[in-house]
N, C-alpha and C positions, 0 to 999 in steps of 0.2 A: 433465438441471440446469434448478434454477427461473427462471423470470420471474419480478423483484423490478419494485416501484414506483419505484426509484429508479431507471429505466435512465436518465431522464434528464439524467442530474445526472453521464454522461462527454459525460466535452471529447475533442476532438482538443492531449492534453497533449505540450509536450516534457522530462524526466524531471531537475530540481533534480538532480539528479548520477548519471555513470557511473564513480565513481569508490568507491559505496559507500552506507552510510546518512549519511547528508544530516547526520540531531544526534547518533548515534557518531562521528564523520566532524569533531564541533566537541570535542566534551568525550573525544577518544581512547579513547574503546572499543571492542569488537568485538559484532561479527552473525552468525547463525546465513545466515538468508535475507534475499532482498531482501523488495519490493514499491513498488510506483509506483500511485498516489492517478491516480484514471482524473478525476479535479474539474480537479487544480492541477498533477501532475503532483512532487509529495516524493516523493524515492525514501528509503523506511525499514529499518528493523528488523521478519523476523516475533517472533511469539508464543515462536518455542523461544527466540528470543534477549535475553539481560541484561535489556535495556530494554524490549524491546515499543517501537518507537516505534512503529511504522505504526498499530496499534490504538492508542494513542497520541495520534496525527493527527489518526484519523477522529472519537474521540472530541471534542475537543478542537474541531473545526474544525465536525464537522457530516459531509463527503464518506465520504460511503458505500461506495465501490467503488473493489477496487485490482484488479489482478491483479500476478500474478506478477511480479519480474522476474529472474529468473535466465535463463541462458539452455538454451535446448529443451525451455520451459513455457509457454504457453500457458488460462489460467485465471483466471477473474475470480471476489475474495465481494464477498458486499453485506455490509458486517457487520450493519446494523440486520435484518437479513431472517437473517442467519444461517447463510448456503447461496450456494451454485457459481449464477452465473447464469453 
């Protein structure tokens, strides 16, 4: 795993949805896997999903790190560094 310079932006967050991708739910779309923003708690879909909302959230908000929101998975991804952290 890589240490990145964005770890200071990780917060103690509460997911904004436990039902699925907040953005997909709003537009009636589906998703493949879920990610949670570790700066604000936004739950969004992965890049394998049609709408790629997690990447869009990171790009639009500047929030760099997400974690997998899938049961049994425990990893984090830093968008600016394009690496696991």
